[in-house]
C-alpha positions as CSV (number, residue, x, y, z in Angstrom):
1,M,15.7,23.2,1.5
2,Q,13.7,22.7,4.5
3,L,11.8,19.2,5.0
4,K,8.4,19.5,4.5
5,L,5.3,16.9,5.6
6,T,2.0,16.5,4.3
7,R,0.1,14.0,5.9
8,R,-3.1,12.5,4.5
9,T,-4.8,9.1,5.4
10,V,-6.1,6.6,2.4
11,D,-8.2,4.0,3.8
12,G,-6.9,4.1,7.0
13,I,-3.3,3.9,6.2
14,L,-1.3,7.5,6.6
15,A,0.7,8.3,3.9
16,I,3.0,11.3,4.5
17,E,4.7,12.8,1.7
18,C,8.3,14.4,2.5
19,S,9.9,17.0,0.2
20,G,13.5,18.5,1.0
21,R,16.1,17.2,3.1
22,I,16.4,14.6,6.2
23,V,19.7,15.8,8.0
24,F,20.4,15.5,11.7
25,G,19.3,18.6,13.0
26,E,15.3,19.7,12.7
27,E,14.4,18.1,9.8
28,S,15.0,14.5,11.4
29,S,13.3,15.9,14.5
30,L,10.3,17.1,12.5
31,I,9.8,13.8,10.8
32,R,10.5,11.7,13.9
33,D,8.2,13.7,15.9
34,E,5.5,13.4,13.5
35,V,5.4,9.5,12.9
36,K,5.7,8.9,16.4
37,K,2.9,11.2,17.3
38,A,1.0,9.0,14.7
39,I,1.9,5.6,16.0
40,A,0.9,7.3,19.6
41,D,-2.4,8.3,17.8
42,G,-2.8,4.5,16.8
43,S,-1.4,4.9,13.0
44,K,-0.1,1.4,12.3
45,R,0.4,1.5,8.3
46,I,2.3,4.3,7.5
47,V,3.9,5.2,3.8
48,L,6.8,7.5,3.6
49,N,6.7,9.1,0.1
50,L,10.0,10.2,-0.2
51,G,9.9,11.2,-3.9
52,E,10.9,14.8,-3.1
53,I,13.6,14.2,-1.0
54,S,16.8,15.8,-2.2
55,Y,19.2,14.8,0.2
56,I,19.6,12.4,3.4
57,D,22.8,12.2,6.0
58,S,23.7,10.1,8.5
59,G,21.1,11.5,11.0
60,G,18.5,11.1,8.7
61,L,19.1,7.3,8.1
62,G,19.4,6.8,11.6
63,T,15.7,8.6,12.1
64,L,14.4,6.4,9.5
65,V,15.7,3.3,11.3
66,A,14.6,4.2,14.6
67,L,11.3,5.1,12.8
68,H,11.1,1.4,11.9
69,T,11.9,0.1,14.9
70,T,9.1,1.9,16.7
71,A,6.6,1.2,14.2
72,H,7.8,-2.7,14.7
73,N,7.8,-2.6,18.1
74,A,4.1,-0.6,18.3
75,G,2.8,-3.7,16.1
76,G,3.0,-1.3,12.7
77,T,4.7,-1.1,9.5
78,I,6.0,1.9,7.6
79,K,6.9,1.6,3.9
80,L,9.2,3.4,2.2
81,A,7.9,5.1,-1.7
82,N,9.0,6.4,-4.3
83,L,12.8,6.6,-3.7
84,T,14.9,9.3,-5.9
85,R,17.9,7.2,-7.4
86,R,20.0,9.1,-4.9
87,V,18.1,7.7,-1.8
88,G,17.7,4.3,-3.2
89,D,21.7,4.1,-4.1
90,L,22.2,5.1,-0.5
91,L,19.9,2.6,0.7
92,Q,21.4,0.0,-1.5
93,V,25.1,0.9,-0.1
94,T,24.3,1.1,3.5
95,K,22.2,-2.4,3.2
96,L,18.9,-0.7,4.6
97,L,16.9,-1.7,1.4
98,T,17.0,-5.1,3.3
99,V,15.3,-3.5,6.5
100,F,12.8,-1.3,4.5
101,E,10.0,-2.6,2.5
102,V,10.4,-0.5,-0.8
103,H,7.9,0.6,-3.4
104,D,8.1,2.1,-6.7
105,S,5.5,4.4,-6.0
106,E,2.8,5.5,-3.2
107,Y,0.0,3.9,-4.9
108,D,1.7,0.5,-4.7
109,A,2.8,1.3,-1.3
110,L,-0.8,1.7,-0.6
111,E,-1.7,-1.3,-2.3
112,A,0.7,-3.8,-0.6
113,F,-1.4,-2.9,2.7
114,R,-4.6,-3.1,0.9
115,T,-3.9,-6.6,-0.2
116,A,-2.5,-7.8,3.3
117,A,-5.3,-6.4,5.1
């Protein structure tokens, strides 16, 4: 399944709902371009809702790490939300759970931004 992204802004926080696969190639380019454009446009608080992601390969993981670094270098933050079991296990095995701030739901991630403000 191709990657589909749905953007919305909630209280100044960009929430991107992702569905499909994040794999090397078109899909990882799509999410990379979307998030980099948002950061360039001034979005400092971004939530990636991965609840509908069925698969991530090493290229997709690399893209998420690169986006985390890009946001951090621009003074922003990316939080991951609503991980599927498969994606959560993959982040745990690769120790990337120590890199990303992960929340059980998009609502929880948005609340974490609101209370930090």
